[in-house]
Each structure stands twice: as structure tokens, then as C-alpha cells.
N, C-alpha and C positions, 0 to 999 in steps of 0.2 A: 420663416419658411424660405427656402432657396427658390429663386426663379431661374428658369433654364432658357438659354438662347442657343438655338440650333443653327448650324450652317452646313453646307455641303449638299450632296445629292446631285441628281441630274440623270442624264441619258448616257448609256455606255453599251457598247457591244458585248456580247458573251465572251468571257475570258478577260475582260478588262478589269480596271480597278477604279474605286472611288474612296474618298475619305469623308467622314462625317465628323463634326465637332459639336461639342455640347459644353457651353460655358455657364458658370455659375454667376448669378447676379443677386445682390442683396445680402449675401453671405457667402461663406466658403462651403465646400463639400465635406468639410470635416464631420465625421460621424455618419456619412451617408454611403450607401451603395448606389452606384450610378450605372445606368446601362441604356440599352435600347430594346424596344418592342417593335414589331412590324405587323402591318395589316394589309393583306392583299384584297382586291375586290371580290366580294362574295365569300370571304374567309374570315374566321375569327382572328382576333389579335393573338400574336404569339411571341413569347420571349425569344430574344436573340442572344444577348450577352449582357454580363454585369461585372462590375469591378468594385471591390471595397476601397474607398478612398483612403482609409486608415492604413490598411495592410497591403493593398495592391493585388491581393488575390482575385482571381478571375473565375468566371463561370460561363461556359459556352453552350448553346443548343447544339445538339449532334449535327444538325443540318449545316452548321457553319464552321464546325471545328476544322482547323487546318487551313482555312481560307480567310477568315476574319480574325483581326487582332484588335483588342481593346487596350488602350493605354491612358495614362494620365500625366498631366503637367501641373505639378503643384504650384509652380510660380505663377502660371496663368489661370489657375482654377478651371482647367479645362480637361475634358475627356475626349479622346479621339477613338473613332472606329475605322480602321483600315480595312477595306473590303477588296480582296483580291479574287481572281479566278471567278468572277461573278457569272451567275447562270440566270437564264430567263425566270426561273422559279424564285429568284431573289427579288423580283419586282414587287414593290409594296410601298406604302408610306411608312417611314421609319420615324418613330417618336422616342426622344430621349426621356428617361424616367429616373427619378431619384426617390429613394426610400430611406427615411431617417432610421437609424439603428440606435437602440437604447441599450447601454451596458457595454463593457469592455469586450467581452467575447463576441457579442453580436456585431459590434462595429467592425470586426475583422472579417465578416461573412460578406461574399459578393452576391448572395441570393437576393432576388427582388421578386416580390409577389405582385401581380397586377393589381390586386385589390388592396394592396398596402402602399402603393405609390403615393408619395406626398406632393410631388410636383411633376408635371408633364411639360415637355417642350412643345412647340407649335407644330411639329412634324414636318418631314421633308420627303419629297417623292424620289424614289430610286427606280429607274426603269432600265431593264437590261434587255436588249434586242437580240434576237437569234440570228 
């Protein structure tokens, strides 16, 4: 089972940018979909973005499309989330998540189900001030 090490996050003004990183430890991300969920105070956890490590295909929540970009660096076994044009409503704890995919077709999918996540990162706070 892959372990996740997160970095990034912090405090930024509205309109600013931040980058999150999620690195694999113990094994590579091969065969996984990797992405982020976020949870704001008093709200339920919500899916943000996912990427298929095998295919590079991506899936974004509507709320972040056009502002957030997920990418992967195969050599570094790391996934990045570039967050631009940040809004106060993006304030939340962001947690990296990895879901093991079984089968060739499934391994190409970037979809991640919260109840199917195999590994979670430690979470990092993103705060956007208005």
C-alpha cells in the first residue's frame, strides 16, 4: 500500500496561487488514481480533482475547473495541484488521496471515490483571505 507525503498549502490572498504536492512512499503510484479532497469547517468532505497515474487523464470538480491544474511527475513519483485564482470559498483542509485501480481499463480512469480510497495524506491547510 502506498503511503502519501503532502506538502504545500498556506495562507494567500484572494486571486493568489498555491501549489500542493503529494509524493508516494513505499511504492510507486502505478495502478492508482491520485487526487485531492477538501473539507471546510462545518462542511462535508468534497472531491476536488483526480488523475490516473497510468494514463494521465484527469477529472475536476466543477467548482475548480479552469483554476486548478493537476499534473504528475513520473520520475519523482509525485502529483502536483496548482491552484490559481483562489477564492475564499477554497479555504479548507486539502487531503491527498490514492485509490488502487484493478484491471487495465480501470487503471486508466481518474475517478476517485471517497469510500474507496486506500491511502490518505496527512492533510494541509489552505486559507484564502478576502
